[in-house]
N, C-alpha and C positions, 0 to 999 in steps of 0.2 A: 521609584519602584519599577521593576520590569514587569512585563506582561505575564511572566511565569514565576514571579518571585515566590520562592519556597516550595514550588510544585515539584513532585517527583516524576520524572519522565523516563520512559524506557524506549530506546531506539534500537531496533535490530538492523543488522547490516550497516552499522554506523562507522565502520573503519575506513571507508572511502566514499567518494562521490557525494550523492545527495544525502545519504545518512550522516556523513561527517559534517557537511555544511549545516544540516539541521541541528546536530548535536552542539556545534559551536554557537549557533544562534540561540538555541534554547538556554545554554549556559550563560550567555551574555544577558539574557532576559531574566536571569535569577533562578533558573531551575537547577535542581539536582539531577544529573544525567547519568543513567546507567547505559554505558556504551557497550552494546553487544555486537560481536562479530566473530565468526568462526575462524576467519583469516584464511579462507580457501581461495583457490584460483577462480576465475570467472565461470568456469564450468562446474564448480562445486568441489573439485578435487583438492585434497590436502587440507591443512589447517596450521595456523600459526597465531600465537597470541599478540604478536607485534602490532597488528593493524589496530585492534581495540586499545591496546596499551598506549600507542602513540597519540591517539585522539584524547585519551584521558589525561596524558601528560600535557598536551596542548591546552586543554581546558583549565587544568590546575595552574599552569604557568600564567594564565590570564586572570587568575584569582577566582575561578569557578570551582564548582563542586561536582566531582564525577568519580564513578567506579567502573571497572571493566568486567565484562562477562564474555566468556569464550564458548558458550554452549551453542549447540545447533538447534534451530527452530523446528527442524523437521521431525522431531519426536516429542511425544507428550512429556517425557522426562526432561528433555532439554528445555522446553517452553516453561515447565513448572520451575525449573532451576533458575531461569532468567528472571521471572517475576519474583521468585523467592529471594533472589539476590538483591533486588531493588528494595523489597520489604525489610530484609535483614539489615541492609545498609542505611536506609533512609526512613523506614517505618511505615510506608504506605506506597501506593502507586496512583498517580493522578492522570497520567497521559501514557498511552502506548502508541508508538509509531511502528507499524509493521512494514519494514523497508527491505528486509533481507531478500536477496534474489540471486539466481544464477541463470546462465544462458547455455542452451545446447541446441542451437539452430540446425534444422535439417528439413528438407521438404518432406511432405506427408508420406510419400511412397518409399522414402529411404530411412525414415525415422525408426529406430529400434524401440522396443518396449522400455528398456532402461533409460533411454534418452527422454522418452515421454514421461516416465514416472518420476525421474529425478527432479525435473522442473516442477511438476505438480507438488511433489513432497515439500519443496522449499517454499514456493510462492503460496499455494492455496492451502495445503495442509498445515504449513507453518503458521500462516495467518490465523487459521482456525484454532490451533493449539494455544498460541499466544493470546488470542482474543478471549478464549474460554478461561484461561488462567487469570488474566487481568480482570475480566468482567466479574468474576466471582468476588474478588477483593473490592472492586468498585461498587458492586451491589451492596456490600456491607457498609461501605463508606457513604453511600447515597449520592455519589457523583463520580464523574470521570469522562475522559475523551479518548476514543480509539480512532486512529487514523490508519487506514489501509492503503496499499499501493496498487492501483489498477494500471491500465495502460491504454494508449490509443490502439495498440494491437488487440487488446481484449475487447474494446468497444467496437472496433471497425474491422478487425482482422488484418493480417500481414503475411506476405509470402515468406515461406520458410520458417514460420513460427507457430505451428499448430499446437505444440505443447505449451509454449509461453502464452499464446493468445487464449487458449482454453483455461489456463490457470488464472489469467487476469480477468477473463469474463466471469469465472467462478467467484473471484473476489468481489466483483460487482454484486452478484447475488448474495454473497455472504454479508456484504456491507448493508444492503437494503434490508435483509431479514434481521440481522443483529440490531439495526437501528430501531426496528419495530418492537422487537422483544425487550430491549434494554432501556427504552425510553422511560418506562414506568419507574426505573430505579435511578433516574437522573443521569444516565450514561448516554452520551452522544457517540454515534458511529458514522464516520464519513470516509471518503477516499480521495486520493489525489492521483491523477493520471498525468505523469510528467513526461516531457520530452527534454532531455538534457544530454550534453556530451560528458560521458563518464567512461571509466574503464570497461563498463558493460557495453557501451555503444560506440566508442571512439573509432573503431575500424569499419563501421557500417558506412556505406557510400554516402548517405545524406549528411554525415558528420565530417567528411574528409576536409571540407573547406571552411568549417565553422570553428571559430576560435572562442570568443567569450559571449556571443549573442544567445547561446542556449546553455548557460552554465548551471551547475547545481545550486549556486547562490540565488538564481531566479526562483527556484522551487521552494527553498527553505522558508520564505515568508508565508507561503500558503500553508505549510505545516504549522507554523507559529499561529496563524489566524485560527486554524481549526483546533489547535491545542488550548488556546486562550479563551477567556470569557468574552472576547469580541464576537465569538460565534456561538454564544450561549443558546440561541434558538435555532441553530442549524444542525440537522441530522439527516442521514440517508442521502447525502449529496456527493457527487463525484466532481471535484474541482480539477479542471485541466489547466496545466501550465506549460507554455512553450515560449521561453524567453520572456519578452515583455507582454505577451498576450495571455490573459487569463479568461477562461470560459467555464461553462458547466455542461457536462454530458447529461442528456436526458433520453430515455427510451420513449419513443413516440408511437402511438397506435393510430392508424388512419380511422376516420369516421366509419368506414365500411359501407356496406349496402345491404339492405334487407330484402328478402324475397317473401312476399306476402302470400303468394298462392301455393297450392300443393303442399301445405303443411310446413312451408319454409325450408324444405329439403332441396338443396342445390344439386344439380348434376355437374359432373366434371366439365362438360361442354359449356354449361352456363357460366361456370366460374371463369373459364377461358374467355368467353365472349364478353364478360363484364370486368375482366381483371384490372383494366386501367382505372375504372371508377372505384373498384374495391380497394385498390392499393393507394389511391391518391390521398395525400396528407393535406 
């Protein structure tokens, strides 16, 4: 038996790259896979069913079970349709992998409102809509695993990606809060922050000389771990994958420094004078 034998899994943005790699792995592990992909360009423009349909054909050719969805995650109607398609095709939803994404990189001072909003709509709002739709069904079932996609850019920041970094940082907050709220219903919520060479990243300078050391296939097993019962006690975690290296992102607060006198009210000058000890982790 596979790790996901008989489980119904929904993967958004599964027509290429990391989403495709995870869809193929999930299918090999016995899952029914709803392959969702709008089929647009990297910047989110356009749409074509061929991306999702090709992955479905690949899964079926290998003896797996899959259906295609071509809806956009960026609207509530689209997200509801994605989860609804999984339920109508397979009867339930056990795993949601929020992987859909676009890029519209631009420095902060040159970024338009549309470039800002389009990226947030797909990454952050899309993850919220799909999570909300799937979680309602998982609550009724009493179990489920939701896997979001954050990023090193979201956790640490990155030049030229204010929109993308803000969305991915928001997904961290969404993941943490959803994990707290949904734990009582037996639903786990985690995130993966991947670094991989895909069509989203292949022309970035850091990937110009990289061939297979940071492939989507390095990331898919992390998704499988979080989707399966192997992580039955893991929730609210951001698992980072960069090739052969796996780590966990954590937000760390320094111990801080107390002011005992004068009612504990610090002056700005005192904060400056003691900033090293205040910020030391």
